[in-house]
VOPAGU-2260 file (C-alpha; in pm, 1 decimal, decimal comma):
REM VOPAGU-2260
SITE   aa  ch    i         X         Y         Z
SITE  MET   A    0   -2714,7     -72,0     -49,6
SITE  GLU   A    1   -2400,6      39,8     128,3
SITE  GLY   A    2   -2253,3    -157,8     416,1
SITE  ARG   A    3   -2362,6    -495,4     279,4
SITE  ASN   A    4   -2177,4    -819,2     347,9
SITE  VAL   A    5   -2066,6   -1018,5      44,6
SITE  ARG   A    6   -1991,9   -1383,7     110,8
SITE  PHE   A    7   -1730,8   -1510,7    -133,7
SITE  PHE   A    8   -1742,0   -1888,0    -186,7
SITE  PHE   A    9   -1422,0   -2017,0    -342,2
SITE  ASP   A   10   -1191,9   -2311,5    -404,7
SITE  TYR   A   11    -823,9   -2272,0    -493,3
SITE  ILE   A   12    -869,9   -2512,0    -782,8
SITE  SER   A   13   -1058,8   -2243,7    -978,5
SITE  SER   A   14    -867,6   -1983,8   -1178,1
SITE  ASN   A   15   -1191,2   -1787,1   -1214,0
SITE  ALA   A   16   -1211,1   -1773,4    -835,1
SITE  TYR   A   17    -856,6   -1636,8    -824,0
SITE  LEU   A   18    -939,1   -1366,5   -1078,7
SITE  ALA   A   19   -1255,3   -1270,8    -890,5
SITE  TRP   A   20   -1051,3   -1256,2    -569,6
SITE  LEU   A   21    -824,4    -999,3    -735,6
SITE  ALA   A   22   -1110,8    -792,2    -875,5
SITE  LEU   A   23   -1341,0    -787,0    -572,8
SITE  PRO   A   24   -1159,4    -559,4    -321,9
SITE  PRO   A   25   -1185,4    -232,7    -519,7
SITE  LEU   A   26   -1543,5    -312,3    -619,7
SITE  LEU   A   27   -1652,8    -378,4    -261,4
SITE  ALA   A   28   -1465,6     -76,2    -126,8
SITE  LYS   A   29   -1661,9     140,5    -368,3
SITE  TYR   A   30   -1987,4      38,8    -196,0
SITE  ASP   A   31   -1854,3       2,0     158,9
SITE  ALA   A   32   -1927,5    -370,9     139,1
SITE  LYS   A   33   -1748,3    -623,9     355,1
SITE  LEU   A   34   -1582,0    -932,2     207,2
SITE  GLU   A   35   -1648,0   -1260,1     389,6
SITE  PRO   A   36   -1441,2   -1535,8     226,2
SITE  VAL   A   37   -1583,3   -1887,8     265,3
SITE  PRO   A   38   -1367,3   -2183,1     154,0
SITE  VAL   A   39   -1575,9   -2463,5       1,5
SITE  LEU   A   40   -1501,7   -2784,3    -183,9
SITE  PHE   A   41   -1586,8   -2731,2    -551,2
SITE  ALA   A   42   -1616,2   -3106,9    -606,1
SITE  GLY   A   43   -1885,3   -3117,3    -337,5
SITE  LEU   A   44   -2085,5   -2847,3    -515,0
SITE  LEU   A   45   -2055,3   -3032,4    -845,8
SITE  GLU   A   46   -2167,6   -3358,3    -691,6
SITE  SER   A   47   -2465,5   -3194,3    -526,1
SITE  SER   A   48   -2591,1   -3036,3    -848,7
SITE  GLY   A   49   -2494,7   -3323,2   -1081,3
SITE  GLN   A   50   -2248,5   -3117,6   -1284,6
SITE  MET   A   51   -1918,6   -3196,9   -1452,4
SITE  GLY   A   52   -1616,1   -2983,5   -1378,7
SITE  PRO   A   53   -1453,4   -2782,9   -1663,3
SITE  ALA   A   54   -1146,0   -3007,6   -1651,2
SITE  GLU   A   55   -1363,0   -3304,8   -1749,8
SITE  SER   A   56   -1423,8   -3148,5   -2091,8
SITE  PRO   A   57   -1092,9   -3082,2   -2275,2
SITE  VAL   A   58   -1256,7   -2846,9   -2525,8
SITE  LYS   A   59   -1422,7   -2642,8   -2249,9
SITE  ALA   A   60   -1107,3   -2644,7   -2036,8
SITE  PHE   A   61    -894,7   -2505,7   -2322,1
SITE  TRP   A   62   -1151,0   -2235,8   -2402,3
SITE  MET   A   63   -1175,7   -2139,3   -2034,9
SITE  TRP   A   64    -800,2   -2109,2   -1998,3
SITE  LYS   A   65    -778,1   -1871,4   -2296,1
SITE  ASN   A   66   -1075,4   -1676,8   -2159,3
SITE  ASN   A   67    -907,8   -1643,0   -1821,4
SITE  LEU   A   68    -579,5   -1531,2   -1977,2
SITE  ARG   A   69    -774,1   -1248,6   -2142,3
SITE  LYS   A   70    -928,5   -1152,8   -1807,6
SITE  ALA   A   71    -590,0   -1160,1   -1634,1
SITE  ALA   A   72    -439,6    -939,5   -1905,6
SITE  LEU   A   73    -717,0    -683,5   -1859,7
SITE  LEU   A   74    -658,0    -690,6   -1483,3
SITE  GLY   A   75    -285,0    -646,2   -1539,5
SITE  GLN   A   76    -216,4    -959,2   -1334,6
SITE  PRO   A   77      -3,4   -1266,0   -1412,7
SITE  LEU   A   78    -176,0   -1602,0   -1450,4
SITE  GLU   A   79      17,4   -1927,5   -1480,8
SITE  LEU   A   80    -121,1   -2276,8   -1534,0
SITE  PRO   A   81      -5,2   -2488,7   -1238,5
SITE  PRO   A   82     179,8   -2812,3   -1322,8
SITE  HIS   A   83     -61,2   -3012,5   -1106,2
SITE  HIS   A   84    -420,4   -2949,1   -1214,2
SITE  PRO   A   85    -670,8   -3057,2   -1112,5
SITE  PHE   A   86    -524,6   -3109,4    -766,7
SITE  ASN   A   87    -651,2   -3193,0    -420,1
SITE  PRO   A   88    -728,1   -2857,0    -251,9
SITE  LEU   A   89    -840,7   -2995,6      84,9
SITE  LEU   A   90    -537,2   -2901,0     294,3
SITE  ALA   A   91    -531,9   -2542,9     166,2
SITE  LEU   A   92    -908,6   -2504,7     212,1
SITE  ARG   A   93    -896,2   -2643,8     564,8
SITE  ALA   A   94    -601,9   -2420,4     656,4
SITE  SER   A   95    -800,7   -2119,5     533,2
SITE  SER   A   96   -1097,5   -2224,0     749,6
SITE  LEU   A   97    -905,9   -2229,5    1079,5
SITE  SER   A   98   -1028,3   -1996,0    1352,1
SITE  ASP   A   99    -660,5   -1954,7    1447,6
SITE  VAL   A  100    -588,9   -1762,1    1127,3
SITE  GLU   A  101    -873,8   -1510,5    1162,5
SITE  HIS   A  102    -635,6   -1213,9    1198,7
SITE  ARG   A  103    -446,7   -1318,0     882,5
SITE  ARG   A  104    -717,6   -1498,9     687,4
SITE  ILE   A  105    -724,9   -1255,3     393,7
SITE  GLU   A  106    -344,8   -1264,4     364,9
SITE  LEU   A  107    -335,1   -1645,2     385,9
SITE  ILE   A  108    -603,6   -1686,7     119,2
SITE  ASP   A  109    -425,5   -1438,2    -104,2
SITE  GLY   A  110     -94,5   -1616,4     -51,9
SITE  LEU   A  111    -240,1   -1958,2    -130,8
SITE  PHE   A  112    -420,5   -1832,0    -441,0
SITE  ARG   A  113     -99,6   -1675,9    -570,2
SITE  ALA   A  114      95,6   -1989,2    -480,8
SITE  VAL   A  115    -123,8   -2184,3    -721,9
SITE  TRP   A  116    -186,3   -1934,9   -1001,7
SITE  THR   A  117     134,3   -1730,1   -1019,3
SITE  ARG   A  118     403,7   -1933,0    -840,9
SITE  ARG   A  119     286,7   -2271,2    -978,0
SITE  LEU   A  120     322,2   -2438,4    -638,0
SITE  HIS   A  121     141,2   -2753,0    -528,9
SITE  VAL   A  122     -77,1   -2655,2    -230,0
SITE  SER   A  123    -159,4   -3019,7    -165,4
SITE  ASP   A  124     193,9   -3037,2     -25,2
SITE  PRO   A  125     201,5   -2956,2     350,2
SITE  GLU   A  126     544,2   -2795,3     307,9
SITE  VAL   A  127     404,0   -2545,6      56,6
SITE  VAL   A  128     111,4   -2453,9     282,8
SITE  ARG   A  129     349,7   -2420,4     578,3
SITE  ARG   A  130     577,7   -2189,7     378,4
SITE  VAL   A  131     290,2   -1967,7     258,4
SITE  ALA   A  132     152,6   -1943,2     612,5
SITE  ASP   A  133     495,5   -1844,1     743,0
SITE  GLU   A  134     526,2   -1579,9     470,5
SITE  VAL   A  135     207,2   -1404,6     584,8
SITE  GLY   A  136     310,3   -1399,6     950,6
SITE  LEU   A  137     145,9   -1717,2    1079,6
SITE  ASP   A  138     301,4   -2020,4    1243,4
SITE  GLY   A  139     302,5   -2245,4     939,2
SITE  LYS   A  140     378,4   -2563,6    1129,2
SITE  HIS   A  141      85,3   -2498,2    1361,7
SITE  VAL   A  142    -146,6   -2416,8    1069,4
SITE  VAL   A  143     -66,7   -2739,1     882,3
SITE  ALA   A  144    -102,3   -2953,4    1194,5
SITE  HIS   A  145    -436,2   -2802,7    1298,5
SITE  ALA   A  146    -574,4   -2806,2     943,6
SITE  GLN   A  147    -574,5   -3185,0     960,4
SITE  ALA   A  148    -778,7   -3206,3    1280,9
SITE  PRO   A  149   -1121,6   -3377,5    1254,0
SITE  SER   A  150   -1299,6   -3062,2    1373,5
SITE  VAL   A  151   -1150,7   -2858,1    1087,7
SITE  LYS   A  152   -1240,9   -3126,4     834,4
SITE  ASN   A  153   -1597,9   -3101,4     963,1
SITE  GLN   A  154   -1582,8   -2721,5     939,3
SITE  LEU   A  155   -1503,9   -2733,7     567,4
SITE  ARG   A  156   -1782,6   -2986,9     516,5
SITE  THR   A  157   -2025,2   -2760,6     704,4
SITE  GLN   A  158   -1921,7   -2461,1     492,8
SITE  THR   A  159   -1976,8   -2657,7     173,7
SITE  ASP   A  160   -2316,0   -2785,5     292,6
SITE  GLY   A  161   -2411,2   -2429,7     389,2
SITE  ALA   A  162   -2321,0   -2307,8      41,7
SITE  ILE   A  163   -2536,8   -2578,4    -115,2
SITE  ALA   A  164   -2825,6   -2485,0     114,1
SITE  ALA   A  165   -2787,1   -2122,9      -5,1
SITE  ASN   A  166   -2824,6   -2239,7    -369,8
SITE  VAL   A  167   -2455,5   -2200,2    -449,6
SITE  PHE   A  168   -2360,4   -2444,7    -725,1
SITE  GLY   A  169   -2018,1   -2328,7    -842,4
SITE  VAL   A  170   -1712,3   -2119,0    -765,9
SITE  PRO   A  171   -1659,2   -1838,4    -740,4
SITE  SER   A  172   -1998,7   -1737,9    -606,5
SITE  MET   A  173   -2084,8   -1414,2    -431,9
SITE  LEU   A  174   -2384,2   -1414,5    -197,6
SITE  VAL   A  175   -2557,5   -1089,8     -95,9
SITE  GLY   A  176   -2850,9   -1170,5     126,7
SITE  ASP   A  177   -3011,4   -1458,0     -62,8
SITE  GLU   A  178   -2898,0   -1335,6    -407,1
SITE  VAL   A  179   -2630,5   -1549,5    -573,7
SITE  PHE   A  180   -2387,2   -1407,1    -830,8
SITE  TRP   A  181   -2183,0   -1678,1   -1000,2
SITE  GLY   A  182   -1846,9   -1643,5   -1166,0
SITE  TYR   A  183   -1606,5   -1364,4   -1250,3
SITE  ASP   A  184   -1831,8   -1258,5   -1536,3
SITE  ASP   A  185   -2114,3   -1187,2   -1291,8
SITE  LEU   A  186   -1919,7    -910,5   -1115,1
SITE  PRO   A  187   -2092,1    -635,1   -1320,5
SITE  HIS   A  188   -2430,0    -768,7   -1204,3
SITE  LEU   A  189   -2302,1    -780,3    -846,5
SITE  GLU   A  190   -2198,7    -416,6    -874,9
SITE  LEU   A  191   -2540,4    -313,4   -1004,3
SITE  HIS   A  192   -2699,7    -496,5    -712,6
SITE  LEU   A  193   -2471,6    -326,7    -458,7
SITE  ALA   A  194   -2546,7      10,4    -619,6
SITE  GLY   A  195   -2921,6     -48,5    -583,4
SITE  LYS   A  196   -2961,2     -62,1    -961,3
SITE  ASP   A  197   -3030,2    -430,5   -1017,1
SITE  PRO   A  198   -3234,7    -442,4   -1342,0
SITE  LEU   A  199   -3407,7    -763,2   -1236,3
SITE  ASP   A  200   -3753,5    -736,1   -1087,3
SITE  PRO   A  201   -3781,7   -1017,1    -829,4
SITE  ASP   A  202   -4158,5   -1031,3    -886,4
SITE  ALA   A  203   -4094,2   -1130,0   -1248,1
SITE  LEU   A  204   -3956,1   -1463,4   -1127,4
SITE  ARG   A  205   -4243,0   -1549,7    -898,6
SITE  ASP   A  206   -4426,0   -1781,2   -1139,6
SITE  VAL   A  207   -4129,2   -1905,4   -1342,6
SITE  GLN   A  208   -4118,7   -2284,6   -1368,2
SITE  VAL   A  209   -3773,7   -2425,0   -1441,9
SITE  PRO   A  210   -3795,0   -2750,1   -1644,0
SITE  GLU   A  211   -3634,2   -3065,5   -1515,3
SITE  PRO   A  212   -3289,1   -3092,5   -1681,5
SITE  SER   A  213   -3319,0   -3466,7   -1736,3
SITE  ALA   A  214   -3650,7   -3428,1   -1918,0
SITE  ALA   A  215   -3510,2   -3159,1   -2145,8
SITE  ARG   A  216   -3198,9   -3366,8   -2216,9
SITE  ASN   A  217   -3400,1   -3678,1   -2296,9
SITE  ARG   A  218   -3629,4   -3487,0   -2530,3
SITE  SER   A  219   -3335,5   -3334,3   -2716,2
SITE  SER   A  220   -3171,1   -3674,4   -2751,4
SITE  THR   A  221   -3489,3   -3819,4   -2895,5
SITE  GLU   A  222   -3521,1   -3538,3   -3146,3
SITE  ARG   A  223   -3167,3   -3605,2   -3271,6
SITE  GLU   A  224   -3229,6   -3972,7   -3336,0
SITE  PRO   A  225   -3208,4   -4064,9   -3706,5
SITE  LYS   A  226   -3546,2   -4126,3   -3875,3
């Protein structure tokens, strides 16, 4: 399956997305696959699928941070908890969606990810986004100004809606054709798929009926009620 395009759906608010961003380039180069980064609003994905974010569960958030520190150590990359988290990622996401930055999009995304997760900068601040854009060879003032245009706001919304339509429910997600791979921990499955060695037989899923989550939750709650 060489020469495939891999769409990478991400939000700067996710440390797992940052780690996947670091790990993807050598994996994709191995299979001559092209990376297509797509900024999306994680909160929009959560709302669409009725999920809570990790930060809404302190126990889960603490476990995830330790888990991600382990991943970063294995990658040999620094990972720092930003002082403002969760934060509003809209400006950074919109800046990354601009058509004007096409020739430096990868560098801008990389710079903004590192601004959050290694430099502990607040990318909700226009001055921070301007500085990062300048550092990668863009006109930072122009980027910040255009990122706030109504057309760019609509572009991010369209990208998020497109992700939802493609059955993307979280970040990071990697889309190959209509196959979704979710999270840093799904990268081994993505590699098998790119190598043409996916162990999953698509026909095996043809008649699978997924139960309604609310029904399952209600049944479990009833079973836990004291007699």
